[in-house]
Each structure stands twice: as structure tokens, then as C-alpha cells.
C-alpha positions as CSV (number, residue, x, y, z in Angstrom):
1,X,47.1,-1.7,30.0
2,X,50.2,0.5,30.4
3,X,53.5,-1.0,31.6
4,X,54.6,0.2,35.1
5,X,58.1,0.7,36.5
6,X,59.1,-0.2,40.1
7,X,59.9,2.9,42.2
8,X,63.5,2.1,43.4
9,X,63.7,5.1,45.8
10,X,66.7,7.4,46.4
11,X,70.1,5.6,46.4
12,X,71.8,4.0,48.1
13,X,69.2,2.5,50.5
14,X,66.0,3.4,48.5
15,X,63.9,3.2,51.6
16,X,61.4,5.6,50.1
17,X,60.8,3.3,47.1
18,X,58.1,0.6,46.5
19,X,58.0,-2.2,49.1
20,X,58.8,-5.7,47.8
21,X,55.1,-6.8,47.4
22,X,54.2,-3.6,45.6
23,X,57.1,-4.0,43.3
24,X,56.1,-7.6,42.5
25,X,52.4,-6.5,41.9
26,X,53.7,-4.1,39.2
27,X,55.9,-6.8,37.7
28,X,52.9,-9.2,37.5
29,X,50.7,-6.5,36.0
30,X,53.4,-5.9,33.4
31,X,53.3,-9.7,32.6
32,X,49.5,-9.5,32.1
33,X,49.9,-6.5,29.7
34,X,52.5,-8.4,27.7
35,X,50.5,-11.6,27.7
36,X,47.6,-9.7,26.1
37,X,49.7,-8.3,23.3
38,X,52.4,-10.8,22.5
39,X,51.7,-14.2,20.8
40,X,53.0,-16.5,23.4
41,X,51.6,-19.8,22.2
42,X,49.4,-21.4,19.5
43,X,46.2,-23.2,20.4
44,X,44.0,-25.3,18.1
45,X,40.2,-25.1,18.7
46,X,37.7,-27.9,17.9
47,X,36.5,-28.5,14.3
48,X,33.1,-26.8,14.8
49,X,31.5,-23.3,15.0
50,X,33.3,-21.8,18.0
51,X,32.9,-18.7,20.2
52,X,36.2,-17.4,21.7
53,X,36.2,-16.0,25.2
54,X,38.6,-13.7,27.0
55,X,40.9,-16.6,27.9
56,X,42.1,-16.6,24.2
57,X,43.4,-13.1,24.4
58,X,47.1,-12.9,23.4
59,X,47.1,-16.3,21.8
60,X,47.6,-17.6,18.3
61,X,44.5,-19.6,17.3
62,X,45.1,-22.4,14.8
63,X,42.2,-23.1,12.5
64,X,42.0,-26.6,10.8
65,X,38.4,-27.0,9.8
66,X,37.0,-29.9,7.7
67,X,34.3,-27.6,6.3
68,X,33.6,-23.9,6.4
69,X,33.0,-22.8,10.0
70,X,32.3,-19.6,12.0
71,X,34.8,-18.6,14.7
72,X,33.4,-15.7,16.8
73,X,35.6,-13.1,18.6
74,X,34.8,-12.0,22.1
75,X,32.8,-8.8,22.7
76,X,35.3,-6.0,22.0
77,X,34.1,-4.2,25.2
78,X,34.7,-7.4,27.3
79,X,38.5,-7.1,27.0
80,X,40.9,-4.2,27.6
81,X,41.8,-2.0,24.7
82,X,44.8,-3.2,22.6
83,X,44.0,-6.8,23.4
84,X,44.9,-9.0,20.5
85,X,43.9,-12.4,19.0
86,X,45.7,-14.0,16.0
87,X,43.7,-16.4,13.8
88,X,45.7,-18.6,11.5
89,X,44.0,-20.9,9.0
90,X,45.5,-24.1,7.4
91,X,42.4,-25.6,5.9
92,X,38.9,-24.6,4.7
93,X,37.7,-21.0,4.8
94,X,36.6,-19.6,8.2
95,X,34.1,-16.8,8.8
96,X,35.0,-14.4,11.5
97,X,31.9,-14.0,13.6
98,X,31.2,-10.9,15.8
99,X,29.0,-10.4,18.9
100,X,26.7,-7.6,19.8
101,X,27.2,-4.6,17.5
102,X,30.9,-5.2,17.0
103,X,32.5,-4.6,13.6
104,X,35.8,-5.5,11.8
105,X,37.4,-5.0,8.4
106,X,38.1,-8.7,7.6
107,X,35.3,-11.2,8.0
108,X,36.7,-14.3,6.2
109,X,40.1,-16.0,6.5
110,X,41.0,-18.3,3.6
111,X,43.4,-21.2,3.6
112,X,46.9,-20.1,4.3
113,X,45.9,-16.7,5.6
114,X,46.3,-15.2,9.1
115,X,44.8,-12.1,10.7
116,X,45.8,-10.3,13.9
117,X,42.8,-8.6,15.4
118,X,43.1,-5.8,18.0
119,X,40.2,-4.7,20.2
120,X,39.5,-1.0,20.7
121,X,37.9,-1.8,24.1
122,X,34.5,-0.7,22.9
123,X,32.9,-2.1,19.7
124,X,35.5,-2.8,17.0
125,X,38.2,-5.4,16.2
126,X,40.8,-3.6,14.1
127,X,43.0,-5.6,11.7
128,X,46.6,-4.5,12.5
129,X,48.4,-7.3,10.6
130,X,47.4,-9.7,7.9
131,X,49.1,-12.5,6.0
132,X,48.0,-13.9,2.6
133,X,48.6,-17.1,0.8
134,X,51.4,-16.5,-1.7
135,X,50.0,-18.6,-4.6
136,X,46.2,-18.6,-4.5
137,X,44.0,-15.7,-3.6
138,X,40.2,-15.6,-3.1
139,X,38.4,-12.2,-2.8
140,X,35.1,-12.6,-1.1
141,X,33.9,-9.0,-1.8
142,X,34.6,-6.4,-4.4
143,X,38.2,-6.0,-5.8
144,X,39.2,-2.5,-6.6
145,X,42.5,-1.8,-8.5
146,X,43.5,1.8,-8.5
147,X,46.3,1.2,-11.1
148,X,47.0,-1.3,-13.8
149,X,46.3,-5.0,-13.4
150,X,48.6,-7.4,-15.2
151,X,47.5,-11.1,-15.6
152,X,50.5,-13.3,-16.4
153,X,48.4,-16.5,-16.8
154,X,44.8,-17.3,-17.8
155,X,42.1,-14.9,-16.7
156,X,38.9,-16.7,-15.9
157,X,35.6,-15.0,-15.2
158,X,33.2,-17.3,-13.3
159,X,30.3,-14.9,-13.6
160,X,29.1,-12.4,-16.1
161,X,31.4,-9.3,-16.5
162,X,29.6,-6.0,-16.1
163,X,31.0,-2.6,-17.2
164,X,29.1,0.1,-15.4
165,X,31.1,2.8,-17.1
166,X,32.9,3.1,-20.5
167,X,35.7,0.8,-21.3
168,X,38.7,2.7,-22.7
169,X,41.7,1.1,-24.5
170,X,44.4,3.7,-24.9
171,X,46.7,1.4,-27.0
172,X,46.1,-1.4,-29.5
173,X,44.5,-4.6,-28.3
174,X,46.0,-7.7,-29.9
175,X,44.4,-11.1,-29.7
176,X,46.8,-13.8,-30.9
177,X,44.5,-16.7,-30.2
178,X,40.8,-17.5,-29.8
179,X,38.7,-16.1,-27.0
180,X,36.1,-18.4,-25.4
181,X,32.9,-16.9,-23.9
182,X,30.5,-19.5,-22.4
183,X,31.9,-22.2,-24.7
184,X,31.5,-20.1,-27.9
185,X,34.6,-19.1,-29.9
186,X,35.2,-15.4,-30.7
187,X,38.2,-14.4,-32.9
188,X,39.3,-11.3,-34.8
189,X,39.6,-11.2,-38.6
190,X,42.5,-8.8,-39.2
191,X,42.5,-9.4,-43.0
192,X,38.9,-8.5,-43.7
193,X,38.1,-5.5,-46.0
194,X,36.3,-3.9,-43.1
195,X,37.3,-4.3,-39.5
196,X,35.2,-7.1,-38.1
197,X,34.7,-9.7,-35.4
198,X,33.4,-13.1,-36.2
199,X,31.4,-15.5,-33.9
200,X,31.7,-19.3,-34.5
201,X,29.5,-21.8,-32.6
202,X,29.5,-24.8,-35.0
203,X,32.9,-24.8,-36.5
204,X,31.8,-22.9,-39.6
205,X,33.2,-19.4,-40.1
206,X,31.1,-16.3,-41.0
207,X,28.1,-17.4,-38.9
208,X,27.9,-13.8,-37.8
209,X,30.1,-10.9,-38.8
210,X,30.0,-7.4,-37.2
211,X,31.6,-4.7,-39.3
212,X,32.6,-1.3,-38.1
213,X,33.5,1.4,-40.6
214,X,33.0,5.2,-40.8
215,X,30.6,5.4,-37.9
216,X,28.4,2.5,-39.3
217,X,27.8,-0.7,-37.5
218,X,26.6,-3.5,-39.7
219,X,25.4,-7.1,-39.0
220,X,25.7,-9.9,-41.5
221,X,24.6,-13.6,-41.4
222,X,26.3,-16.0,-43.8
223,X,27.8,-12.9,-45.6
224,X,24.2,-11.6,-46.3
225,X,23.7,-8.0,-45.0
226,X,20.8,-7.9,-42.4
227,X,20.9,-4.6,-40.6
228,X,23.1,-1.5,-40.6
229,X,23.3,1.1,-37.9
230,X,24.5,4.6,-38.6
231,X,24.6,7.6,-36.1
232,X,21.2,8.8,-37.3
233,X,19.4,5.8,-38.8
234,X,18.7,2.1,-38.8
235,X,18.3,0.2,-42.1
236,X,17.0,-3.4,-42.5
237,X,18.1,-5.2,-45.7
238,X,15.8,-8.2,-45.1
239,X,12.5,-8.5,-43.2
240,X,13.3,-9.4,-39.6
241,X,11.2,-12.0,-37.7
242,X,11.0,-12.8,-34.0
243,X,10.2,-16.4,-33.1
244,X,9.0,-16.8,-36.6
245,X,6.6,-13.8,-36.6
246,X,7.0,-10.5,-38.4
247,X,6.7,-7.5,-36.0
248,X,4.0,-4.9,-36.5
249,X,4.9,-1.5,-37.9
250,X,3.2,1.2,-39.9
251,X,3.2,-1.1,-42.9
252,X,0.7,-3.6,-41.4
253,X,-1.2,-1.5,-38.8
254,X,-2.6,1.8,-40.0
255,X,-2.8,3.3,-36.6
256,X,-0.5,1.4,-34.2
257,X,-1.0,1.7,-30.4
258,X,2.0,2.3,-28.1
259,X,2.2,1.3,-24.4
260,X,4.7,3.9,-23.2
261,X,3.3,7.2,-24.6
262,X,-0.1,8.8,-25.0
263,X,-1.9,7.4,-28.0
264,X,-4.6,9.0,-30.2
265,X,-6.9,6.8,-32.3
266,X,-8.4,8.1,-35.5
267,X,-11.8,6.7,-36.3
268,X,-13.8,4.1,-34.4
269,X,-11.9,1.1,-33.1
270,X,-13.8,-2.1,-32.6
271,X,-12.7,-4.9,-30.3
272,X,-14.2,-8.3,-31.1
273,X,-14.3,-11.4,-28.9
274,X,-13.7,-10.7,-25.3
275,X,-12.6,-7.1,-26.1
276,X,-9.6,-5.3,-24.7
277,X,-7.8,-7.5,-22.2
278,X,-5.0,-7.2,-19.7
279,X,-3.9,-10.3,-17.8
280,X,-7.0,-12.1,-19.1
281,X,-9.3,-9.5,-17.4
282,X,-11.9,-7.8,-19.7
283,X,-10.3,-4.4,-19.0
284,X,-7.8,-3.4,-16.3
285,X,-5.7,-0.4,-15.6
286,X,-2.5,-1.3,-13.7
287,X,-0.3,1.6,-12.5
288,X,1.9,0.8,-9.5
289,X,2.3,4.5,-8.6
290,X,-1.5,5.1,-8.3
291,X,-3.4,3.8,-5.3
292,X,-6.3,3.1,-5.3
293,X,-6.3,1.8,-9.0
294,X,-8.1,4.3,-11.2
295,X,-9.5,4.7,-14.7
296,X,-10.3,8.1,-16.0
297,X,-12.7,9.8,-18.5
298,X,-11.8,13.3,-19.8
299,X,-12.0,15.8,-22.6
300,X,-10.4,19.2,-23.1
301,X,-12.7,20.9,-20.5
302,X,-13.7,18.4,-17.8
303,X,-13.4,14.8,-16.6
304,X,-14.0,12.2,-13.9
305,X,-12.4,9.1,-12.5
306,X,-13.7,5.7,-11.4
307,X,-11.5,4.1,-8.7
308,X,-11.6,0.9,-6.7
309,X,-11.5,1.3,-2.9
310,X,-10.2,-2.0,-1.5
311,X,-10.6,-1.1,2.2
312,X,-12.6,-3.0,4.8
313,X,-15.8,-2.5,2.6
314,X,-14.6,-2.8,-1.0
315,X,-16.5,-0.4,-3.4
316,X,-16.2,1.7,-6.5
317,X,-16.0,5.5,-6.1
318,X,-16.6,8.3,-8.6
319,X,-14.7,11.6,-8.2
320,X,-13.7,14.6,-10.3
321,X,-10.5,14.4,-12.3
322,X,-8.3,15.9,-9.6
323,X,-9.9,13.6,-6.9
324,X,-10.9,16.6,-4.8
325,X,-14.7,16.0,-4.7
326,X,-17.2,13.2,-5.3
327,X,-19.6,13.4,-8.2
328,X,-23.0,12.0,-8.9
329,X,-24.0,8.8,-10.7
330,X,-27.2,9.1,-12.8
331,X,-29.0,6.0,-14.1
332,X,-32.4,4.4,-14.6
333,X,-32.4,2.0,-11.6
334,X,-29.9,0.5,-9.1
335,X,-30.4,-3.1,-8.0
336,X,-28.7,-4.8,-5.1
337,X,-28.3,-8.5,-4.8
338,X,-30.7,-9.7,-2.1
339,X,-31.3,-13.4,-2.5
340,X,-31.9,-15.2,0.8
341,X,-29.6,-18.1,-0.2
342,X,-26.7,-15.6,-0.6
343,X,-27.1,-14.5,3.0
344,X,-26.1,-15.9,6.4
345,X,-26.5,-14.9,10.1
346,X,-29.9,-13.4,9.2
347,X,-31.5,-11.6,12.2
348,X,-34.5,-9.3,12.3
349,X,-33.8,-5.7,13.1
350,X,-36.0,-4.5,16.0
351,X,-36.7,-1.4,18.1
352,X,-35.4,1.0,15.5
353,X,-37.8,3.9,16.2
354,X,-36.2,5.0,19.5
355,X,-33.0,5.2,17.6
356,X,-34.4,7.0,14.6
357,X,-36.0,9.7,16.8
358,X,-32.5,10.8,17.7
359,X,-31.4,11.3,14.1
360,X,-31.5,14.4,12.0
361,X,-32.4,14.8,8.3
362,X,-30.5,17.9,7.1
363,X,-30.1,20.2,4.0
364,X,-26.5,20.9,3.0
365,X,-24.1,21.9,0.2
366,X,-20.8,20.2,-0.6
367,X,-17.7,22.1,0.4
368,X,-15.5,23.3,-2.4
369,X,-18.5,23.9,-4.7
370,X,-20.8,25.6,-2.2
371,X,-20.5,29.1,-3.7
372,X,-18.6,28.8,-7.0
373,X,-18.8,32.1,-8.9
374,X,-20.6,33.7,-6.0
375,X,-23.8,31.6,-6.6
376,X,-25.0,28.9,-4.2
377,X,-24.5,25.4,-5.6
378,X,-26.9,22.5,-5.6
379,X,-28.8,22.0,-2.2
380,X,-28.9,18.4,-1.0
381,X,-30.9,16.6,1.6
382,X,-29.5,13.7,3.6
383,X,-27.9,12.6,6.9
384,X,-24.6,13.1,8.7
385,X,-22.6,9.8,8.8
386,X,-21.1,10.4,12.3
387,X,-24.6,10.7,13.8
388,X,-25.5,7.2,12.6
389,X,-22.2,5.4,13.1
390,X,-22.8,4.5,16.8
391,X,-26.4,3.0,16.3
392,X,-26.1,1.7,12.7
393,X,-22.4,1.1,12.0
394,X,-23.4,-1.2,9.1
395,X,-24.7,1.8,7.2
396,X,-21.4,3.8,7.6
397,X,-18.4,2.9,5.5
398,X,-14.9,4.3,5.3
399,X,-14.0,5.6,1.8
400,X,-10.6,5.8,0.2
401,X,-10.6,9.6,0.3
402,X,-8.4,11.3,2.8
403,X,-9.4,14.6,4.3
404,X,-7.8,17.0,6.7
405,X,-9.4,18.5,9.8
406,X,-11.0,21.2,7.7
407,X,-12.7,18.7,5.4
408,X,-10.4,19.4,2.4
409,X,-9.4,16.5,0.2
410,X,-5.7,15.5,0.4
411,X,-4.1,14.7,-3.0
412,X,-1.3,12.1,-2.9
413,X,1.8,12.6,-5.1
414,X,4.3,9.9,-6.0
415,X,7.7,9.9,-7.8
416,X,8.6,7.6,-10.7
417,X,9.5,4.8,-8.3
418,X,6.1,5.0,-6.7
419,X,7.4,6.6,-3.5
420,X,5.1,9.2,-1.9
421,X,6.3,12.8,-2.1
422,X,5.5,15.3,0.7
423,X,5.6,19.0,0.8
424,X,7.9,21.2,3.0
425,X,5.6,20.5,6.1
426,X,5.9,16.8,5.8
427,X,3.1,14.2,5.8
428,X,-0.2,15.9,6.4
429,X,-2.5,14.8,9.2
430,X,-5.6,13.2,7.7
431,X,-8.3,10.6,8.1
432,X,-10.6,8.6,5.8
433,X,-13.8,10.3,4.8
434,X,-17.0,8.5,5.9
435,X,-19.8,7.4,3.5
436,X,-23.5,6.5,4.2
437,X,-25.3,3.6,2.6
438,X,-28.7,5.3,1.7
439,X,-29.9,2.2,-0.1
440,X,-29.5,-0.1,2.9
441,X,-30.9,2.7,5.1
442,X,-34.2,2.3,3.4
443,X,-34.4,-1.1,5.1
444,X,-34.0,0.6,8.5
445,X,-36.8,3.1,7.5
446,X,-39.0,0.1,6.5
447,X,-38.3,-1.5,9.9
448,X,-39.4,1.7,11.6
449,X,-42.5,1.9,9.4
450,X,-43.4,-1.7,10.4
451,X,-43.0,-0.8,14.1
452,X,-45.2,2.2,13.7
453,X,-47.7,0.2,11.8
454,X,-47.8,-2.4,14.6
455,X,-48.4,0.3,17.1
456,X,-51.2,1.8,15.0
457,X,-52.8,-1.6,14.5
458,X,-52.7,-2.2,18.2
459,X,-54.3,1.2,18.9
460,X,-57.0,0.5,16.3
461,X,-57.8,-2.8,17.8
462,X,-58.0,-1.2,21.3
463,X,-60.2,1.6,20.0
464,X,-62.5,-0.9,18.4
465,X,-62.8,-2.9,21.6
466,X,-63.5,0.3,23.6
467,X,-66.2,1.4,21.0
468,X,-67.8,-2.0,21.3
469,X,-67.8,-1.9,25.1
470,X,-69.2,1.6,25.1
471,X,-72.0,0.7,22.6
472,X,-73.0,-2.3,24.8
473,X,-73.1,-0.1,27.9
474,X,-75.3,2.5,26.2
475,X,-77.7,-0.2,25.0
476,X,-78.0,-1.6,28.5
477,X,-78.8,1.9,30.0
478,X,-81.4,2.5,27.4
479,X,-83.3,-0.6,28.4
């Protein structure tokens, strides 16, 4: 895309210069370069969403759309670097569309504006010139003013005004007339005994007066003091109500409960009716940063938690307070629902004895407590879930507890936003610990017992038949 000069050769004949055709080739190439960078003509495109191709390089594109449209630039890499397109709008706003991963600084052209785009030959359309409407200006994004902003006419805020930082007035602020906010009239009372601002919404003054004096901020309604704020205290002059109801405080609840701090209750608290409720449930603990959801029981020395595992087989799990080991449940009896009308796809389990013969019943101690204080912990008897998973997958469940390859529990930590926090080594490698349904395993044992009983009954019948045949043979020989 560089202009070329014809080699004229050494004077006077110049026989060592460019031949005529080569000279004209350079001249034509120069025309192409200039055509890509100089606005030679204006072209209007149809009143529709439109994608410009490389034939529009070096042209002024007139935009006269009856509604807001999108006009897309060619791929920046599809044209030589420094190629330009000028978009000029005389009607409704037009969005500048891009292709691929291209970018640009200006993506909307309002009425009366024009923008000269220049390709970098790769993935960006730079804005090298821009014209704006002299009278009306629309800012589609954020407007940042580094210096002072003076408004000669009316300043209208179509949306709520938000001050993320402090608002500082270095000089006096004078309001000569009324200020309207959402249809309500606000005006300053410069003659009041205390500096104040009044709000009027029905034509009657003194509907609400805010006084500021000596670090105290007071609120009045119809000239009756209601509340006063000082740097270290808040005073109510009348009993406040909210939607007609008096809020609770230490005057009407002897031991109020708080929801954002730990709360101690003195004495016995009784809940009548449906008891303590949350979202109409009898009792629920809802903490977005804890998963699975958990309720805990603890005193000054020990504790435990009950948590809900909502994995493929939903269940409640009981663990110690730090969720590093499971704990026992002791009760009178445990009953499972087993009504035939609650079940479907019922099929008898058969031929379990060959499978049971391959299983082990083992003694074991739980890791982490095996030799606390140098003494062996409680010895258990049971099975190993992995040995049963292949033949009886319905007896093996996946718990919510994650363990590493050494069988150690993995404790999850979360920040205040509920995002999981990892140590310096990153996310640990883990898997879900397996559990075994001993209650349902009793049904498998019963099936095996029935199979053994059937074999024993058949053997007894066969022995009886043999004894009868033998007795008959002996009697015949005796005669």
C-alpha cells in the first residue's frame, strides 16, 4: 500500500529506466492506493441491516435508515492495512457491526454524525476522524468529564443519579427556583432558624423538614420532631411504626433474636403451632456458602452435624463437627417403608449364593481414630463397599463426603461470596466416599438363606426317598 515512483533512468535517453508498461503498472498501483485512502464518492446503501464488502473501501457510505439498523464493516484482515471507509448518518441511529473478532472504538453513529474507520489489516478498525452533530448529542455509554461541566440550559436526568463517591461542593450552591425530582418539588428555606430543606408533594409546606445544625440531623413532620441523629446517638421523639405496626425492641421482647449474629437464649423457649419456620418449612437452615446444607449440634467440648446429601441417592449423613469422620446413630429401632403398593418393577432376586461366596466379612477400625492416644479404637465388623459394587450395585451408594487417595476427608472452604477457596497446591484430587446399605443387604442374606433352605429341603427329600428304598430292599431280602 505504498506509492511507487517510475524509474526514469539516466538522462537524456533514460534507456535504463522502467519500460512503458512497467511505468503504467506502477501508476495504476498508485491509483489503487489512493482510491483506498481518499473519499472519492458517496454511496447510499439500502434501508436494511447491511454487510459491507471490500468494494466499499475508500468510499463515503451514506446512511439514511427509517429505523435503527446495523451496518457491518468488512473483516479487517480482508483488506490491506490503512484501508478506510467513511460512514455518514443523516437519519436514525446506526450500529456499527463487526465480523470475526474485530474491534473498534465507536460502535454507534447517531443522526448527523460521521466516522472515518481505518483497518489495521489484522483485527481492528481504528477511528481516525469523527464528526458530531453540533446541537444534539447522545452518549450511548459512560460519559467521563475530567474537568468542569457547565450546563447552560436545563439538565434532565432520565434515570436515577448514583454517586459512587463523595460529592464535594467547594463553593456555595444557590438554588433560585424549585427543583423537581420525579414530579416532587424540593426547595431550600434560607430564612429558617436552622438550615433546612423542605419537601412538598401536595402543595402544603412543611410536609417534611430536614434540619442540619452542629452535627445533628433532625427529621420533622408537620413541624413535630420525630427523630434526631447526632454523631453518636439516635433519638426518637415519637413511637415509630412501619406499615401500621410497632417494631420490636428490648421494651417488648425480653430476649430478642437476631438474624445476623450469634444469639444466646436465656431460659427455655417454647414454639407453639407449627414451631420455628423458614419459608413455611418446619425447620430449615439455608446458607448459600455451605453445600451440602447442614445443621449442627455442639457444646464447648464436642459436636456433630446432620447434613443432606442430594446426590443420585438422596440421604441424611451424620458427621463430626469438622466433617472429617462419620459418627454413629443410636436408637431403639429403624423402620424402612416397604409397602408393596409403593413399589414397582418388582422382580425376585435369585442365585445369590454363588455371589455371596466371593464376599468377605471383615473386622476393621476407622481411619483417623484408629489409635487415638496410643490406644486402639472401637473394632467394627462389616463389608468393603467396592467388593459388593459389581454384583450388588443397589447396595452401594455415593456419599457427599470427598476423600483423597489416602482416604483422608477433604474439607471445603468458601469465601463470603460462596466461591470455593483452595490452598497453594490448587484444587485437590478427590472422589466421593462409598457407603453400604446394610439394612437392604439383609434382604440379600435372606435370599441366600432361602436358597440354602431349598437345597437342604431337596436333600432331605432325597435322603428320605433313599431310606425308604433301602428299607424296602432289606425287607425283600429278609423274606
